[in-house]
Backbone bond lengths (Angstrom), bond angles and torsions (degrees), N, CA, C in turn:
res aa  C-N    CA-C-N  psi(-1)  N-CA   C-N-CA  omega(-1)  CA-C   N-CA-C  phi
1 M - - - 1.459 - - 1.532 113.65 -
2 S 1.296 112.49 -4.99 1.518 113.55 -169.88 1.487 113.71 -64.34
3 D 1.314 119.69 -13.96 1.382 120.17 177.85 1.564 112.87 -91.83
4 I 1.313 116.68 0.10 1.436 125.60 175.16 1.516 113.19 -90.11
5 A 1.279 123.88 110.00 1.389 126.72 -166.33 1.507 107.50 -64.66
6 P 1.463 120.49 132.14 1.348 120.20 170.41 1.491 114.32 -74.26
7 I 1.316 118.28 142.60 1.453 121.54 -177.86 1.535 106.44 -120.52
8 L 1.387 117.24 137.56 1.386 119.57 173.73 1.603 110.86 -120.15
9 H 1.279 110.71 121.99 1.506 119.12 179.71 1.519 104.42 -101.99
10 I 1.413 119.04 118.89 1.415 122.94 -178.56 1.592 104.77 -107.64
11 V 1.340 115.46 122.74 1.459 120.22 -174.54 1.554 105.96 -116.33
12 S 1.299 114.66 136.69 1.520 122.25 179.15 1.564 110.72 -142.61
13 P 1.357 115.57 138.10 1.519 118.00 178.34 1.462 106.08 -80.44
14 L 1.318 120.70 -6.38 1.540 122.30 -176.89 1.528 111.02 -86.14
15 R 1.367 114.63 175.94 1.445 120.61 -174.34 1.525 108.91 -71.81
16 H 1.421 116.43 -26.92 1.451 118.42 -176.90 1.574 108.48 -133.27
17 V 1.265 115.41 141.05 1.537 118.79 173.13 1.572 103.75 -73.42
18 S 1.219 116.66 147.00 1.513 120.66 -178.25 1.513 112.26 -71.26
19 P 1.376 114.79 119.89 1.468 118.51 167.12 1.426 117.52 -50.98
20 F 1.307 118.17 -33.61 1.499 120.50 175.66 1.528 112.44 -57.32
21 D 1.384 114.40 -46.19 1.430 118.70 -179.00 1.542 112.49 -66.35
22 V 1.330 114.13 -33.22 1.491 118.00 177.90 1.488 107.36 -66.91
23 N 1.291 115.68 -49.27 1.557 115.63 -175.01 1.508 108.64 -64.45
24 M 1.378 121.38 -34.60 1.432 122.06 -176.79 1.543 106.14 -69.16
25 A 1.383 120.24 -35.36 1.409 120.45 179.95 1.534 115.16 -67.61
26 V 1.306 113.50 -39.42 1.437 121.83 174.36 1.498 112.40 -59.46
27 D 1.327 113.07 -49.73 1.566 119.50 178.47 1.475 110.87 -59.22
28 A 1.360 117.57 -30.34 1.524 119.18 -178.31 1.443 108.71 -86.70
29 G 1.321 122.55 4.75 1.429 123.23 169.67 1.521 116.43 109.28
30 Y 1.329 117.33 -7.22 1.486 119.98 179.61 1.553 108.35 -70.61
31 T 1.353 114.26 134.19 1.492 123.25 179.01 1.561 109.68 -112.86
32 T 1.312 116.43 -16.70 1.492 122.13 178.39 1.483 109.65 -118.45
33 I 1.327 121.41 105.16 1.420 125.03 -174.70 1.530 109.12 -133.49
34 L 1.329 118.38 119.82 1.442 124.90 -174.58 1.619 105.70 -109.24
35 P 1.266 117.51 121.09 1.457 119.66 170.81 1.506 116.49 -94.01
36 Y 1.340 113.50 141.92 1.499 121.06 178.91 1.604 108.10 -128.13
37 Q 1.302 116.45 117.20 1.476 117.01 -175.75 1.542 105.66 -112.97
38 N 1.385 111.99 165.51 1.433 121.57 178.24 1.581 113.28 54.55
39 V 1.338 111.68 35.00 1.513 119.62 -176.85 1.570 104.00 -80.74
40 K 1.468 112.02 132.07 1.482 119.01 174.58 1.528 107.17 -89.61
41 L 1.364 109.83 157.79 1.474 114.76 175.63 1.502 115.12 -57.45
42 E 1.270 112.78 -41.05 1.483 120.19 -177.90 1.550 114.36 -65.96
43 E 1.391 115.63 -13.29 1.391 120.64 -178.69 1.471 112.16 -91.83
44 M 1.279 119.94 -7.58 1.492 124.82 -168.01 1.529 108.51 -65.90
45 M 1.324 114.59 -48.59 1.503 113.57 -179.46 1.493 119.47 -55.42
46 D 1.356 112.47 -47.83 1.494 117.11 175.32 1.453 112.96 -60.96
47 L 1.306 119.97 -45.89 1.486 123.83 -179.92 1.560 109.38 -58.69
48 T 1.426 116.28 -45.56 1.448 116.93 179.26 1.428 114.17 -63.26
49 Q 1.380 119.67 -40.10 1.404 123.50 -178.73 1.530 108.50 -65.58
50 D 1.385 123.53 -35.13 1.347 123.48 173.34 1.470 113.67 -64.51
51 M 1.320 122.42 -33.99 1.395 128.28 177.34 1.561 108.34 -66.36
52 M 1.373 115.43 -48.92 1.449 122.61 -167.21 1.587 109.89 -73.41
53 F 1.294 115.38 -42.54 1.508 118.85 -170.61 1.471 114.79 -83.92
54 S 1.426 116.96 -7.65 1.459 118.89 -174.09 1.545 113.15 -84.47
55 R 1.321 114.27 -4.30 1.493 120.31 179.87 1.562 111.09 -130.42
56 P 1.287 121.62 144.10 1.521 119.21 -179.72 1.510 107.47 -63.05
57 P 1.416 108.81 155.13 1.503 117.03 -176.70 1.482 113.92 -50.58
58 S 1.330 119.95 -37.27 1.416 124.73 -177.06 1.576 112.16 -62.61
59 H 1.327 115.55 -21.42 1.482 122.17 -178.11 1.562 109.89 -104.90
60 A 1.352 120.09 -1.57 1.472 122.32 -172.85 1.482 113.87 -49.02
61 S 1.446 115.40 -47.90 1.401 120.13 -173.87 1.624 112.67 -64.39
62 R 1.370 115.34 -9.95 1.423 115.76 -177.79 1.580 111.38 -87.35
63 T 1.331 110.97 4.62 1.549 119.17 176.86 1.480 105.16 -104.18
64 G 1.300 115.70 130.95 1.494 116.50 171.78 1.518 113.01 -127.04
65 L 1.278 117.54 149.29 1.552 123.27 178.04 1.527 106.12 -120.72
66 F 1.232 111.68 127.79 1.471 122.17 177.91 1.475 108.37 -114.02
67 I 1.382 120.90 125.33 1.463 125.46 -176.34 1.576 106.12 -108.42
68 G 1.231 114.88 122.13 1.434 121.10 179.80 1.628 114.27 -117.30
69 G 1.270 117.02 -135.39 1.516 118.03 -173.07 1.493 108.33 96.28
70 K 1.377 112.36 -163.67 1.484 120.81 179.34 1.469 112.17 -135.05
71 D 1.290 119.47 20.71 1.449 126.36 -177.38 1.435 110.25 -129.89
72 A 1.445 116.42 108.92 1.495 118.38 -174.45 1.542 109.34 -62.01
73 S 1.294 116.82 -44.44 1.483 119.69 -170.26 1.584 106.48 -66.89
74 L 1.284 116.84 -43.06 1.439 119.33 -178.97 1.574 108.93 -65.78
75 A 1.324 120.90 -41.00 1.437 125.17 -178.77 1.536 107.04 -61.86
76 L 1.390 116.72 -45.37 1.416 118.53 -179.79 1.531 109.54 -63.52
77 D 1.351 119.69 -42.00 1.493 119.85 -179.36 1.517 108.58 -67.45
78 M 1.334 119.38 -32.98 1.549 120.38 173.52 1.513 109.64 -64.62
79 A 1.330 119.03 -39.38 1.502 119.22 178.04 1.492 110.02 -68.01
80 K 1.292 117.46 -36.69 1.498 116.44 177.31 1.468 115.82 -61.71
81 E 1.418 115.60 -38.81 1.366 122.24 176.61 1.519 113.16 -63.92
82 A 1.391 112.10 -42.22 1.497 114.82 178.22 1.477 113.23 -69.56
83 R 1.422 119.27 -35.40 1.402 116.77 176.91 1.592 112.29 -69.37
84 A 1.323 115.72 -29.09 1.475 116.02 177.21 1.547 113.66 -66.96
85 A 1.307 117.09 -15.51 1.446 123.27 179.72 1.505 109.40 -83.16
86 L 1.336 120.37 -22.55 1.472 124.94 -167.55 1.570 108.40 -84.64
87 F 1.348 114.91 142.07 1.385 119.70 168.02 1.547 106.78 -156.86
88 A 1.361 111.75 154.85 1.433 117.12 -178.95 1.608 111.35 -60.46
89 P 1.238 115.04 143.49 1.492 134.87 -2.13 1.502 117.22 -100.63
90 F 1.400 109.46 32.07 1.523 112.87 -170.18 1.622 105.77 -110.72
91 E 1.285 116.85 30.33 1.535 114.57 -176.36 1.608 108.66 -75.88
92 I 1.295 112.09 133.85 1.503 119.07 175.18 1.575 104.53 -111.55
93 S 1.280 113.77 168.37 1.499 120.08 179.64 1.506 111.69 -86.03
94 I 1.351 113.26 149.19 1.528 120.48 -177.94 1.481 105.93 -135.77
95 F 1.325 114.27 128.58 1.529 125.26 178.11 1.491 105.99 -125.40
96 V 1.408 115.73 121.50 1.370 123.41 179.68 1.545 109.38 -106.09
97 D 1.295 118.71 125.16 1.481 121.10 179.86 1.522 112.45 -161.14
98 P 1.330 118.18 63.06 1.479 120.63 -173.37 1.583 111.37 -61.91
99 A 1.335 115.01 125.93 1.444 122.90 -179.90 1.594 111.83 59.33
100 G 1.276 112.45 19.68 1.513 117.43 -174.77 1.499 114.88 68.81
101 S 1.396 113.82 14.97 1.456 116.27 -170.16 1.484 113.06 -75.17
102 F 1.328 121.99 -27.97 1.437 122.04 179.80 1.536 112.07 -71.10
103 T 1.259 117.47 -41.98 1.465 120.32 173.65 1.451 115.20 -70.40
104 T 1.428 115.79 -36.96 1.471 116.97 172.06 1.502 118.15 -61.95
105 A 1.294 113.45 -43.47 1.433 124.08 177.95 1.502 113.48 -60.70
106 A 1.389 112.25 -43.61 1.489 119.16 174.54 1.470 114.01 -61.89
107 A 1.358 113.48 -45.42 1.501 112.69 177.85 1.562 111.69 -67.51
108 M 1.298 118.04 -36.10 1.504 119.68 178.81 1.411 108.13 -56.43
109 I 1.331 121.22 -55.22 1.480 124.95 -173.40 1.538 111.28 -65.32
110 A 1.330 117.41 -38.10 1.416 119.92 176.85 1.512 112.58 -59.62
111 E 1.356 114.36 -47.38 1.508 121.67 -177.95 1.627 105.47 -64.82
112 V 1.306 117.81 -44.50 1.423 115.95 178.35 1.478 112.01 -62.59
113 E 1.307 118.93 -43.87 1.422 120.79 -176.35 1.537 110.13 -60.09
114 K 1.412 117.15 -44.29 1.424 121.44 176.44 1.507 112.77 -55.58
115 K 1.335 117.43 -49.76 1.476 120.13 -179.95 1.549 113.23 -68.33
116 L 1.300 116.55 -33.60 1.463 121.73 -178.69 1.537 109.86 -67.82
117 R 1.253 121.37 -28.94 1.492 123.86 -177.51 1.558 108.74 -65.90
118 A 1.283 114.37 -24.65 1.533 116.23 175.75 1.513 117.02 -64.32
119 K 1.428 109.06 -24.27 1.449 119.00 -173.28 1.578 111.16 -111.61
120 R 1.271 114.89 -27.87 1.429 119.28 176.91 1.600 107.85 -143.52
121 P 1.383 119.24 104.83 1.449 120.25 -172.89 1.594 113.16 -53.03
122 E 1.269 117.58 -29.28 1.514 119.43 179.57 1.492 114.46 -70.58
123 G 1.301 114.53 -5.86 1.464 120.26 177.56 1.504 113.03 63.88
124 M 1.343 117.00 -125.92 1.443 123.01 -172.72 1.533 109.91 -74.95
125 K 1.274 118.75 -22.99 1.436 121.97 -176.59 1.520 113.42 -56.63
126 G 1.328 118.81 114.39 1.460 121.97 -178.39 1.447 118.38 78.30
127 A 1.314 117.45 0.30 1.480 120.72 -179.29 1.475 112.91 -69.71
128 S 1.243 120.21 144.44 1.411 120.65 170.65 1.465 114.59 -90.16
129 V 1.353 116.40 114.11 1.512 122.25 -172.21 1.573 107.65 -116.51
130 Q 1.275 112.20 132.11 1.475 119.58 171.43 1.456 114.03 -116.64
131 V 1.344 117.63 123.31 1.465 121.35 -171.77 1.559 104.07 -106.87
132 Y 1.357 117.12 115.85 1.439 125.15 176.92 1.553 109.33 -99.21
133 G 1.383 113.43 134.39 1.444 116.36 -164.61 1.498 112.42 79.97
134 A 1.287 117.86 35.94 1.448 120.48 -171.38 1.457 110.99 -78.54
135 T 1.287 119.76 -14.06 1.466 123.36 -178.78 1.622 107.37 -73.41
136 G 1.311 116.40 -18.63 1.442 117.17 -175.01 1.549 110.42 -86.11
137 V 1.346 117.72 169.81 1.412 123.54 -169.62 1.485 113.86 -66.14
138 V 1.269 117.34 -38.48 1.507 126.33 179.16 1.518 108.62 -71.49
139 G 1.311 116.98 -48.00 1.584 117.84 -178.86 1.408 114.20 -61.84
140 G 1.411 116.86 -39.88 1.491 119.28 -177.46 1.533 111.98 -64.67
141 I 1.326 117.38 -48.32 1.394 119.40 -179.84 1.556 113.40 -70.97
142 A 1.335 117.40 -36.41 1.472 119.08 174.67 1.524 109.10 -58.20
143 A 1.359 121.58 -35.94 1.368 125.89 174.99 1.450 115.62 -61.20
144 V 1.339 112.34 -46.92 1.495 117.94 176.75 1.538 113.90 -62.06
145 I 1.382 117.53 -46.03 1.423 118.99 179.68 1.568 107.94 -62.98
146 A 1.355 120.19 -44.43 1.453 114.66 178.11 1.453 115.69 -63.10
147 A 1.317 118.69 -36.11 1.472 121.01 175.54 1.544 114.90 -63.13
148 Q 1.406 110.06 -35.01 1.437 112.52 179.03 1.512 111.20 -75.91
149 A 1.284 118.99 -18.77 1.432 126.98 -178.61 1.688 104.87 -87.20
150 G 1.324 115.73 1.35 1.438 116.86 176.38 1.570 117.89 100.93
151 A 1.375 115.81 1.89 1.485 117.12 -179.10 1.522 111.97 -78.95
152 N 1.252 118.11 158.63 1.423 123.80 170.14 1.621 108.90 -98.76
153 V 1.323 111.90 109.50 1.539 119.14 -161.14 1.457 108.77 -110.28
154 T 1.265 116.43 137.34 1.456 125.01 170.84 1.480 112.91 -119.13
155 L 1.363 115.25 123.59 1.472 119.36 175.68 1.489 107.14 -83.66
156 V 1.322 119.85 129.33 1.337 124.67 -176.74 1.604 111.39 -117.68
157 S 1.290 114.90 123.24 1.477 117.76 177.97 1.536 112.36 -106.13
158 H 1.265 113.71 149.28 1.546 119.88 177.54 1.493 110.12 -88.87
159 R 1.370 117.63 -4.53 1.406 121.92 -178.74 1.525 108.76 -111.35
160 D 1.360 118.17 -102.86 1.412 119.68 -177.04 1.542 107.51 -118.98
161 V 1.313 115.57 152.95 1.460 121.41 -175.93 1.476 113.87 -72.62
162 E 1.359 115.97 -18.00 1.533 118.42 178.95 1.538 108.83 -64.59
163 T 1.281 119.21 -38.34 1.464 121.89 178.89 1.475 114.16 -53.33
164 V 1.314 115.58 -51.07 1.513 117.92 179.90 1.533 110.22 -76.31
165 Q 1.281 117.23 -23.99 1.474 116.53 177.87 1.542 109.74 -65.48
166 L 1.335 117.01 -41.18 1.440 123.19 175.18 1.416 113.45 -59.64
167 K 1.390 115.28 -43.07 1.499 119.43 178.77 1.549 108.41 -67.34
168 A 1.261 118.43 -39.70 1.398 117.34 179.98 1.535 115.76 -68.21
169 A 1.361 113.79 -27.30 1.438 119.32 175.13 1.543 111.01 -71.99
170 D 1.299 114.44 -41.60 1.503 118.81 174.79 1.480 109.90 -62.41
171 F 1.281 125.72 -50.58 1.414 123.07 176.22 1.463 118.79 -61.00
172 K 1.359 116.20 -29.02 1.348 121.24 175.38 1.504 110.84 -59.65
173 V 1.276 114.94 -47.57 1.524 123.14 179.11 1.546 108.24 -68.19
174 R 1.280 120.18 -44.02 1.478 120.17 -171.59 1.526 111.51 -75.97
175 F 1.393 116.48 -37.49 1.432 118.47 -168.33 1.584 110.33 -124.92
176 G 1.271 118.37 -5.57 1.541 119.87 -179.97 1.498 115.01 69.60
177 V 1.371 116.13 23.39 1.536 119.79 177.73 1.502 109.38 -100.38
178 D 1.284 114.73 151.09 1.413 122.09 174.71 1.438 111.88 -107.33
179 L 1.326 118.33 115.99 1.446 124.77 -178.32 1.493 114.23 -119.09
180 A 1.226 121.36 126.83 1.462 128.58 -178.57 1.520 104.36 -74.44
181 S 1.328 116.74 161.27 1.524 123.19 -178.86 1.565 107.39 -133.03
182 A 1.325 112.39 144.98 1.464 120.31 175.91 1.488 115.05 -154.97
183 A 1.277 118.19 160.44 1.540 119.60 179.96 1.529 104.64 -115.48
184 A 1.312 114.44 138.29 1.602 123.10 169.09 1.431 107.15 -126.71
185 R 1.339 117.03 77.76 1.461 117.46 -173.49 1.575 110.17 -87.11
186 N 1.357 111.26 -14.94 1.516 111.52 -175.80 1.596 107.38 -152.08
187 D 1.301 117.27 179.92 1.401 119.07 -171.29 1.507 113.52 -64.63
188 D 1.372 115.35 -34.99 1.457 120.06 -177.32 1.579 109.24 -63.79
189 E 1.361 114.56 -43.69 1.483 118.53 -179.74 1.525 111.81 -63.88
190 K 1.335 113.95 -38.78 1.425 118.32 177.51 1.608 112.83 -64.33
191 R 1.340 112.30 -39.14 1.471 119.43 179.41 1.563 112.02 -66.13
192 T 1.333 115.73 -28.40 1.373 121.84 175.29 1.415 116.23 -74.16
193 L 1.400 120.17 -36.36 1.440 127.03 -179.62 1.513 114.01 -76.03
194 L 1.344 113.21 -45.52 1.456 117.75 -160.63 1.589 111.67 -67.97
195 P 1.246 125.40 -26.47 1.403 122.36 -177.90 1.618 112.35 -65.17
196 H 1.388 113.91 -15.73 1.406 120.18 179.26 1.529 113.66 -88.23
197 A 1.361 117.02 -12.89 1.497 120.62 -165.81 1.514 108.91 -90.62
198 E 1.358 118.24 133.24 1.351 126.27 164.12 1.511 114.73 -94.91
199 V 1.275 116.75 -22.46 1.497 123.60 174.68 1.489 104.48 -135.90
200 V 1.329 113.75 135.65 1.603 117.27 167.39 1.517 103.49 -122.06
201 L 1.314 112.90 139.43 1.491 123.75 174.28 1.573 108.73 -117.73
202 A 1.264 113.76 117.86 1.491 118.33 176.18 1.522 108.86 -97.43
203 C 1.318 113.90 113.78 1.499 121.22 -173.70 1.498 109.21 -129.91
204 G 1.307 117.16 28.81 1.449 124.46 -175.37 1.506 114.21 -85.28
205 K 1.358 115.78 -171.78 1.517 119.74 -176.90 1.524 110.50 -65.36
206 A 1.328 115.33 142.01 1.436 119.42 179.11 1.526 114.57 -59.69
207 G 1.286 115.88 139.48 1.470 120.39 -175.57 1.493 118.57 79.36
208 V 1.267 119.72 10.81 1.430 124.96 -178.57 1.557 109.14 -119.41
209 Q 1.405 114.15 117.75 1.393 115.12 177.73 1.571 110.77 -83.81
210 I 1.336 113.84 119.92 1.445 121.51 -175.51 1.558 111.83 -84.47
211 L 1.350 112.63 -47.63 1.449 118.50 -179.33 1.512 112.93 -118.47
212 T 1.274 113.99 121.16 1.485 120.81 -179.65 1.524 111.89 -85.92
213 A 1.427 116.61 175.70 1.343 118.71 172.56 1.489 118.40 -61.56
214 E 1.336 110.89 -33.02 1.478 119.58 179.33 1.503 110.34 -68.81
215 H 1.340 117.31 -36.98 1.497 121.17 178.75 1.568 106.09 -67.35
216 L 1.302 117.63 -46.92 1.461 121.21 -177.66 1.529 114.51 -62.58
217 A 1.260 117.15 -26.40 1.487 122.00 -177.70 1.459 112.10 -64.47
218 G 1.419 116.01 -22.90 1.498 118.21 174.85 1.458 115.73 -96.24
219 A 1.378 116.49 6.78 1.441 120.94 -179.24 1.505 112.13 -91.30
220 G 1.278 122.27 65.45 1.380 131.70 -174.22 1.510 119.38 -54.96
221 R 1.324 113.52 -30.66 1.454 119.76 -179.11 1.553 110.79 -96.37
222 L 1.279 118.52 -2.05 1.436 120.83 -169.67 1.562 111.09 -64.37
223 A 1.340 117.67 127.06 1.470 127.15 179.74 1.485 113.54 -104.36
224 V 1.314 114.83 -43.62 1.508 122.87 -174.83 1.545 113.56 -138.24
225 A 1.209 122.80 127.31 1.413 130.34 173.23 1.469 112.50 -114.50
226 A 1.354 121.56 120.12 1.427 123.34 178.39 1.561 114.90 -126.93
227 D 1.264 114.06 138.43 1.485 121.09 -173.94 1.574 112.23 -128.67
228 V 1.318 117.21 127.02 1.458 116.99 173.89 1.475 116.61 -95.57
229 N 1.302 115.53 13.50 1.488 119.64 -177.07 1.545 109.57 -93.29
230 A 1.311 117.29 115.92 1.506 117.61 -174.47 1.587 108.46 -102.64
231 V 1.387 115.85 2.28 1.534 118.71 -179.26 1.533 105.08 -99.61
232 P 1.390 116.44 126.37 1.514 117.94 178.57 1.476 111.11 -63.15
233 P 1.359 119.74 150.19 1.480 123.19 -7.41 1.516 112.06 -72.41
234 S 1.355 116.95 162.22 1.515 119.84 179.55 1.441 108.74 -66.94
235 G 1.311 114.47 159.65 1.529 119.09 178.75 1.517 110.47 -72.74
236 I 1.302 117.04 -23.86 1.494 120.47 176.44 1.506 109.70 -125.59
237 A 1.295 116.16 125.81 1.462 118.06 -175.60 1.486 114.67 -59.69
238 G 1.353 119.26 129.61 1.406 118.03 -178.89 1.556 118.21 97.97
239 V 1.391 112.20 -17.66 1.396 120.24 -178.90 1.600 108.99 -101.24
240 D 1.348 115.74 104.37 1.443 119.40 -179.25 1.576 110.26 -89.26
241 A 1.312 114.19 162.84 1.523 119.92 -171.26 1.499 111.43 -56.54
242 L 1.320 123.26 -39.50 1.426 126.83 -175.80 1.528 115.21 -84.10
243 D 1.293 116.26 -14.18 1.491 121.40 -179.84 1.481 112.47 -52.19
244 D 1.344 117.61 129.76 1.421 123.91 178.54 1.566 107.53 -132.05
245 G 1.260 113.62 72.78 1.538 119.02 179.49 1.584 111.41 90.60
246 K 1.369 114.57 30.18 1.441 117.60 174.26 1.514 114.45 -68.51
247 P 1.295 123.14 129.51 1.408 125.08 176.72 1.527 112.16 -64.78
248 L 1.339 114.62 128.78 1.413 120.60 178.59 1.490 109.34 -97.52
249 S 1.289 117.87 174.97 1.531 122.07 -170.13 1.488 113.39 -63.10
250 G 1.316 120.17 -27.61 1.424 121.82 179.29 1.516 112.96 -93.00
251 G 1.330 115.33 -2.05 1.549 118.16 178.42 1.533 113.10 105.67
252 A 1.331 114.39 -11.69 1.554 118.02 177.52 1.494 108.07 -71.04
253 L 1.360 115.08 157.86 1.493 120.85 179.25 1.543 106.85 -102.51
254 G 1.347 115.08 133.70 1.404 119.95 -174.91 1.583 108.05 -103.62
255 I 1.325 114.93 143.62 1.434 124.52 179.42 1.467 108.27 -131.21
256 G 1.421 118.77 119.01 1.424 124.33 -174.22 1.539 111.59 -95.85
257 A 1.307 112.75 172.37 1.492 123.44 -172.32 1.550 110.66 -59.68
258 L 1.326 118.12 -44.76 1.447 119.72 -173.56 1.490 110.22 -71.92
259 A 1.309 117.96 -31.20 1.492 120.16 172.78 1.495 113.63 -63.23
260 I 1.337 111.74 -42.87 1.468 116.28 173.33 1.497 110.97 -67.88
261 G 1.290 116.85 -43.27 1.434 118.74 -176.98 1.522 116.52 -61.49
262 H 1.331 113.14 -32.82 1.450 118.15 179.57 1.565 110.30 -62.49
263 L 1.329 113.38 -45.12 1.383 117.79 175.40 1.587 114.49 -63.44
264 K 1.276 111.95 -46.07 1.546 122.57 176.52 1.524 109.76 -48.84
265 Y 1.321 113.89 -48.12 1.502 120.02 -179.16 1.467 112.45 -60.06
266 R 1.380 117.25 -42.12 1.429 122.52 179.78 1.405 113.27 -65.89
267 V 1.397 117.26 -39.58 1.470 123.55 177.28 1.414 110.19 -64.47
268 Q 1.327 121.32 -54.70 1.458 120.15 -178.13 1.445 113.98 -60.78
269 H 1.363 121.46 -39.79 1.386 131.82 178.22 1.520 110.74 -53.52
270 E 1.342 112.84 -55.27 1.450 122.58 -176.84 1.523 110.20 -66.24
271 L 1.251 119.45 -39.14 1.455 120.61 178.25 1.558 114.04 -68.67
272 L 1.313 114.72 -39.70 1.461 123.03 175.12 1.662 107.35 -57.29
273 K 1.409 109.91 -49.29 1.472 113.79 -178.65 1.556 111.43 -60.15
274 R 1.330 115.12 -39.73 1.438 117.96 176.78 1.511 115.60 -57.24
275 M 1.237 111.19 -47.74 1.483 119.50 175.82 1.549 115.83 -61.09
276 R 1.324 113.81 -38.45 1.461 117.84 -179.74 1.597 110.67 -68.37
277 S 1.362 116.34 -29.47 1.447 116.55 -169.24 1.499 110.59 -108.38
278 T 1.321 119.38 -7.38 1.454 120.00 -170.57 1.602 108.06 -65.65
279 E 1.310 109.64 153.92 1.560 119.54 173.67 1.543 109.24 -109.79
280 T 1.306 117.79 0.36 1.439 119.39 168.51 1.531 106.84 -134.69
281 A 1.365 112.78 147.25 1.429 117.24 -176.17 1.538 113.93 -62.35
282 L 1.355 113.55 141.37 1.442 120.13 179.22 1.552 111.12 -116.05
283 T 1.341 114.09 150.55 1.459 119.72 172.93 1.510 101.74 -122.38
284 I 1.314 120.58 116.47 1.430 126.00 -173.34 1.539 108.06 -116.62
285 G 1.284 115.09 122.23 1.475 119.66 172.64 1.568 113.27 -135.49
286 F 1.261 124.21 -165.73 1.370 124.42 -170.51 1.489 111.86 -65.82
287 E 1.369 116.82 -29.32 1.426 120.37 177.13 1.536 112.97 -59.89
288 D 1.268 114.53 -43.91 1.449 121.82 174.67 1.538 110.88 -65.80
289 A 1.238 121.10 -44.07 1.466 123.79 175.01 1.475 111.11 -61.05
290 F 1.348 120.39 -37.67 1.454 115.84 178.04 1.533 114.20 -74.96
291 A 1.325 117.65 -32.45 1.474 121.96 173.14 1.495 110.55 -55.99
292 L 1.318 114.49 -51.26 1.437 122.28 179.40 1.546 113.99 -64.10
293 A 1.313 115.80 -38.12 1.517 120.54 179.94 1.546 108.12 -66.38
294 R 1.395 117.11 -45.92 1.388 117.88 173.58 1.486 116.31 -51.64
295 T 1.371 116.33 -43.42 1.503 120.15 -177.87 1.499 108.56 -70.30
296 L 1.328 123.48 -45.15 1.391 125.83 178.92 1.545 112.55 -64.02
297 S 1.249 118.00 -36.30 1.505 120.23 -175.79 1.573 110.82 -85.16
298 G 1.287 112.95 -22.01 1.514 116.80 -177.11 1.537 111.59 79.55
299 S 1.372 116.95 22.21 1.389 120.33 -173.99 1.572 114.37 -68.95
300 L 1.210 114.51 -19.39 1.533 117.19 177.12 1.516 112.74 -107.23
301 A 1.387 120.53 13.37 1.369 126.38 -178.50 1.620 112.41 -54.91
302 G 1.209 111.66 122.23 1.501 117.17 -176.13 1.508 122.05 64.77
303 Q 1.424 109.14 16.66 1.438 110.96 -178.62 1.627 113.30 -108.52
304 G 1.342 114.79 -15.32 1.353 118.42 -175.78 1.457 118.19 74.12
305 G 1.283 117.07 14.14 1.505 120.42 175.76 1.462 108.25 103.44
306 S 1.394 115.52 171.63 1.388 122.11 -179.38 1.547 109.08 -124.54
């Protein structure tokens, strides 16, 4: 089938398809990329059927569907609709990665897990993880991945606790994970939460410092602090974008956005390459991204899995 051109259809519910995803697809070897914007959930089945029926079954795997946007739950619902349209022998491949969040979250937790093993050999299992900026698309999925890896995860909102409680309830239904909820609307509430954290993940808005040096001073159990914000100031005081396990003042190890981003790029690139060259249809989600991120980072080296 090498002479049959691979085609990638990129679908987004937003006004624009992400240029980042287009660039990644080109770098992974796709030469035919079709963007679809403002796509509604109820349109997914018809679009998917147009993609799958327009090529003979022997060429079905040469067609890929990439689902973007900035809403994890909506992207997952769109993927569910697309999968419902598929049946043998017309299956096409589907890759879900809204705003790059699934591959970013996978890379973040793989890097945290690798650094955490230096301080607790069991890695994520039983670790107390607090996710700041948990209402965002990266924070929510990072929380799910961490929980599936065995961590005790708290979603932390900078507004009201009800927002993260709703997200936790949604993820409980979708993924079967139990996530705690908390609010950190001011310094006092952050000071109350942080002494319990072994891992903090800063997944908030770019250019906003969520945790200051004064906040971290009270985090006596903190082992790893990871930040996905590459825009100054950093989301966590003392954690710069290029840091890859830098010791912080309290002894925790800091992981910056570009260290995470380097692994994220490798994960997304490899998964797109797999979809482009596969001879059997693939369904790629954050679980696949995390498995690959663990392999590429070496986070499970010598551990026999988690």
